[in-house]
C-alpha positions in Angstrom: 90.5 -39.7 -32.2 87.2 -41.6 -32.9 87.8 -43.6 -29.7 88.2 -40.3 -27.8 85.0 -38.8 -29.3 83.2 -42.1 -28.4 84.4 -41.8 -24.8 83.3 -38.2 -24.6 79.9 -39.1 -25.9 79.6 -41.8 -23.3 80.6 -39.3 -20.5 78.0 -36.8 -21.7 75.3 -39.4 -21.8 76.2 -40.7 -18.4 76.1 -37.1 -17.0 72.7 -36.6 -18.6 71.4 -39.8 -17.1 72.8 -38.9 -13.7 71.2 -35.4 -13.8 67.9 -36.9 -14.9 68.0 -39.3 -12.0 68.9 -36.6 -9.6 65.9 -34.5 -10.7 63.7 -37.6 -10.6 64.9 -38.5 -7.2 63.9 -35.1 -5.7 60.6 -35.4 -3.9 58.0 -34.2 -6.2 55.3 -31.7 -5.1 51.8 -33.1 -4.5 50.0 -33.2 -7.8 52.7 -34.9 -9.8 53.7 -38.5 -10.1 56.8 -40.4 -10.9 59.0 -38.5 -8.5 61.1 -41.5 -7.4 64.3 -42.4 -9.1 63.8 -44.4 -12.3 60.0 -43.9 -12.3 58.2 -42.5 -15.3 54.7 -41.2 -15.6 52.9 -41.0 -18.9 50.4 -38.3 -17.9 47.9 -38.3 -15.0 44.7 -37.0 -16.6 43.0 -37.3 -20.0 39.6 -36.5 -21.5 37.6 -33.3 -21.5 39.3 -31.4 -18.7 37.4 -28.2 -19.3 33.9 -29.7 -19.6 31.1 -27.4 -20.5 27.7 -28.9 -20.0 25.1 -28.7 -22.7 22.2 -29.2 -20.4 20.9 -27.6 -17.2 23.2 -28.5 -14.4 20.3 -28.7 -12.0 18.8 -31.5 -14.1 16.4 -33.7 -12.1 16.2 -31.1 -9.4 14.3 -28.7 -11.6 11.5 -30.6 -9.9 9.2 -30.9 -12.9 9.4 -27.2 -13.6 8.8 -26.1 -10.0 12.5 -25.4 -9.6 14.1 -24.6 -6.3 10.6 -24.2 -4.6 10.1 -27.9 -4.9 12.5 -28.4 -2.1 12.8 -24.9 -0.6 9.4 -23.4 -0.2 10.1 -19.7 0.0 6.8 -18.8 1.9 5.6 -20.8 4.9 7.9 -23.7 4.4 6.3 -27.1 4.0 2.8 -25.7 4.6 3.4 -23.4 1.7 3.7 -26.6 -0.4 0.3 -27.7 0.6 0.7 -29.6 3.9 -2.3 -29.5 6.1 -1.9 -32.5 8.4 -1.5 -31.9 12.2 2.2 -31.6 13.0 3.1 -31.5 9.3 6.8 -30.8 8.8 7.6 -30.4 12.5 11.3 -30.8 11.8 11.2 -28.9 8.5 9.6 -25.8 10.0 11.7 -25.6 13.2 14.7 -24.0 11.7 16.4 -22.8 8.5 16.4 -24.2 5.0 12.8 -23.4 4.2 12.4 -27.1 3.6 9.2 -27.7 1.6 8.8 -31.5 2.1 7.4 -33.4 5.0 10.3 -34.9 6.9 8.2 -35.9 9.9 7.1 -39.1 8.2 10.8 -40.1 7.8 11.6 -39.1 11.4 8.7 -41.1 12.8 8.7 -44.1 10.5 12.4 -44.7 11.1 12.7 -43.3 14.6 15.0 -46.1 15.6 17.3 -45.4 12.6 17.8 -47.1 9.3 20.1 -50.1 8.4 21.4 -49.7 4.9 22.5 -52.9 3.1 21.5 -54.7 6.3 22.1 -58.4 6.3 23.2 -58.6 2.7 26.9 -58.3 3.3 29.3 -57.4 6.1 29.4 -53.9 4.7 26.2 -52.7 6.3 25.7 -49.2 7.7 23.4 -48.2 10.6 22.2 -44.6 10.7 20.8 -43.2 13.9 19.5 -39.7 13.9 21.9 -37.2 15.3 25.5 -37.5 16.3 24.1 -36.4 19.7 20.4 -36.0 20.7 18.3 -34.8 17.8 15.2 -32.7 18.1 13.3 -30.3 15.8 15.2 -27.4 17.4 18.6 -28.9 16.6 17.9 -30.7 13.3 19.3 -28.1 11.0 22.7 -28.3 12.7 23.0 -32.0 12.3 24.2 -33.7 9.1 22.1 -36.8 9.6 19.0 -34.6 9.2 20.2 -32.2 6.5 22.2 -34.9 4.7 19.8 -37.8 4.9 16.3 -37.0 6.2 15.8 -34.1 3.8 16.9 -36.3 0.9 14.7 -39.2 1.9 11.7 -36.9 2.2 11.7 -37.0 -1.6 13.6 -40.1 -2.4 11.9 -42.5 -0.1 9.3 -43.8 -2.5 6.8 -44.6 0.2 6.8 -41.0 1.4 7.0 -38.7 -1.7 6.1 -40.3 -5.0 4.5 -37.4 -6.8 5.0 -35.8 -10.2 8.5 -34.6 -9.3 9.8 -38.1 -9.1 9.3 -40.5 -12.0 11.1 -43.4 -10.1 13.9 -43.7 -12.6 16.9 -41.7 -13.6 16.4 -38.3 -15.2 19.6 -38.8 -17.3 18.1 -42.1 -18.6 14.7 -40.5 -19.3 16.2 -37.7 -21.3 18.8 -39.7 -23.1 21.8 -38.1 -21.5 23.8 -41.3 -20.7 25.2 -41.8 -24.1 27.9 -39.7 -25.7 30.7 -39.5 -28.2 34.2 -40.2 -27.1 37.6 -39.7 -28.7 41.2 -40.8 -29.0 42.3 -44.3 -28.0 38.9 -45.4 -26.9 36.7 -43.7 -29.5 35.7 -47.1 -31.0 34.2 -48.2 -27.7 31.6 -45.6 -27.4 32.0 -43.2 -30.3 28.5 -43.5 -31.6 25.7 -41.5 -29.9 23.5 -44.5 -30.1 25.8 -46.7 -27.9 24.0 -47.7 -24.7 26.3 -47.2 -21.7 23.7 -48.8 -19.4 21.3 -51.7 -19.7 17.6 -51.4 -20.7 16.2 -51.6 -17.2 15.2 -48.3 -15.4 17.8 -46.9 -13.1 15.8 -46.2 -9.9 15.7 -43.0 -7.9 13.6 -44.2 -5.1 15.3 -45.7 -2.0 12.3 -46.8 0.0 9.3 -49.0 -0.4 8.6 -48.7 -4.1 11.9 -50.1 -5.3 11.2 -53.7 -4.3 14.5 -53.9 -2.3 14.7 -50.6 -0.5 17.3 -49.7 2.0 18.4 -53.3 2.3 20.3 -53.0 -1.0 21.5 -49.4 -0.7 25.1 -48.3 -0.1 25.8 -48.1 3.6 25.1 -44.7 5.2 25.4 -43.7 8.8 27.7 -43.8 11.8 29.0 -47.3 11.2 29.7 -46.6 7.5 32.8 -44.7 8.4 36.4 -44.2 7.0 37.9 -46.5 9.6 35.6 -49.3 8.5 36.4 -48.9 4.8 40.0 -47.6 4.7 41.4 -49.6 7.6 45.2 -49.5 7.8 45.4 -47.1 4.8 44.2 -44.4 7.2 46.8 -45.1 9.9 49.8 -46.9 8.2 52.4 -44.2 7.3 53.5 -46.2 4.3 50.4 -45.3 2.4 50.9 -41.6 2.9 47.4 -40.7 4.0 48.2 -40.8 7.7 50.5 -37.8 7.3 47.4 -35.7 6.3 45.3 -36.8 9.3 45.0 -34.5 12.3 42.3 -35.5 14.7 39.2 -35.9 12.5 40.4 -33.5 9.8 42.3 -34.6 6.6 44.5 -32.3 4.7 45.4 -33.3 1.1 48.3 -30.8 1.1 49.9 -32.7 4.0 50.0 -36.1 2.4 53.4 -37.7 2.0 54.6 -36.8 -1.5 55.0 -39.8 -3.9 53.2 -42.1 -1.5 50.5 -44.4 -2.8 47.6 -42.1 -1.7 49.3 -38.9 -2.8 49.9 -40.5 -6.2 46.2 -41.3 -6.4 45.3 -37.7 -5.4 47.6 -36.5 -8.2 45.0 -37.5 -10.7 41.8 -37.7 -8.7 40.9 -35.3 -5.9 39.1 -37.1 -3.0 36.3 -34.5 -2.5 33.7 -37.0 -1.4 36.0 -38.7 1.2 36.7 -35.3 2.7 33.0 -34.6 2.9 32.4 -37.4 5.4 30.8 -36.2 8.6 33.0 -36.2 11.8 31.4 -37.9 14.8 34.4 -38.1 17.1 38.0 -36.9 17.5 39.2 -39.5 15.1 39.0 -39.4 11.3 38.3 -43.1 11.4 34.9 -42.1 12.8 34.0 -39.8 9.9 30.9 -41.3 8.2 28.9 -41.2 5.0 25.7 -39.4 4.5 23.9 -38.8 1.2 25.6 -35.5 0.6 29.0 -37.1 1.0 28.8 -38.7 -2.4 26.2 -36.4 -4.0 26.1 -32.6 -4.6 22.4 -32.0 -4.8 22.8 -28.7 -6.5 24.9 -29.8 -9.5 24.1 -32.8 -11.6 26.3 -32.3 -14.7 29.7 -30.8 -13.9 32.4 -31.0 -11.2 35.3 -28.7 -10.8 37.6 -26.8 -8.5 36.0 -24.0 -6.4 32.4 -25.4 -6.3 32.9 -26.3 -2.7 36.4 -24.8 -2.2 38.1 -28.0 -3.3 41.3 -28.3 -5.4 41.6 -30.5 -8.5 44.5 -32.2 -10.1 46.8 -30.2 -12.3 45.3 -29.7 -15.8 41.7 -30.1 -14.7 39.4 -27.1 -14.8 36.1 -28.9 -14.6 34.9 -32.3 -15.7 31.7 -34.2 -16.5 29.7 -35.9 -13.8 26.2 -37.4 -13.7 23.7 -38.5 -11.1 24.7 -35.5 -8.9 27.9 -37.3 -8.0 30.3 -35.2 -6.0 33.3 -35.8 -8.2 34.3 -36.6 -11.8 32.1 -39.4 -12.9 31.9 -40.1 -16.6 31.0 -43.6 -17.9 32.0 -42.4 -21.4 35.5 -41.4 -20.4 38.3 -42.4 -23.0 40.2 -44.7 -20.8 43.3 -46.7 -21.9 45.7 -49.1 -20.1 47.3 -46.1 -18.3 44.2 -44.2 -17.4 41.4 -45.6 -15.2 37.8 -44.3 -15.8 36.7 -41.6 -13.4 33.8 -43.8 -12.5 36.2 -46.2 -10.8 38.3 -43.4 -9.3 35.3 -42.0 -7.5 34.8 -45.2 -5.5 38.5 -45.7 -4.9 38.6 -42.5 -2.7 37.4 -44.7 0.1 37.8 -48.2 -1.4 41.5 -47.4 -1.9 42.6 -51.1 -1.8 41.1 -51.5 -5.2 43.2 -48.8 -6.8 46.3 -49.3 -8.9 48.3 -47.0 -6.6 47.6 -49.3 -3.6 49.6 -51.9 -5.4 52.5 -49.4 -6.1 51.6 -48.1 -9.5 52.9 -44.6 -10.2 51.9 -44.2 -13.9 48.2 -44.9 -13.9 46.1 -41.7 -14.2 42.4 -40.8 -14.6 40.3 -40.6 -17.7 37.6 -37.9 -17.2 
């Protein structure tokens, strides 16, 4: 009798295991991991997944109290901000945006374009103005102008170094880089006094006053494109990203379920990668501008719906800093199965450095 009961128990256990394997073997919908037979997933996100900022989300772009008018002069454009020179703001006044800064100095000083990180590594980027011919009349329809020139009209330290720009990070100046953590990693940065960055100022200028300028700045421009950084990940079906590529558009919903890139997206949405600027019929030509990696209107929090993007399951909105266009929290409570969101942000394009690239299905994101 005992032997019969023992056999029955074994049969029930075997059936349970078989059922579990059958369910696990069913292709999982995008947004989950561990969908392959025998795979397990310990949880794809952790941290404050409904982050509520405790300081103004515009942060540094309060512009020393001037607010929106520091960049968007509501009356008379750049001349309304005090410009009197001949030809002041030719590009800025030609079309929309009510841009209040002088972009003409950027357009003339760098008329031949700008080489970012030039000569310092093979990862250089050359920006030329316009994906086609650029003129004041067409500037506000071109991302090289709206996504680079307008940013540099403040952030090139040799052009605009007034009271609105201190030359080092707003977050650092106001003590916003440190914060309490929790859980597994609470001992790492649990004290408010813990310094998450070194003592040197984090610069905000990109041009002449930084001492290194564009030569040591992340590649931007037509040669800093997805084909250059993603390589075979963009075209090789085994990574799962190729299934979502149609011409120069990329659809997250169309990625191959349970593939390496889909498993990455399950815990970190690649909003910045999708914000790369098309320049040809191929997604490999989509290139980086300033506003690919930065959302100039939100310094503190990232979440679904801000630009129409989706987020991983369980995430409502998460912390970010430096106007980064994605979850970016150096105080995230990471552990051996959760990578910090600061690393995940870069891995959107630098995918070969991710755990999923090497086949992991149980490494998530700490926000």
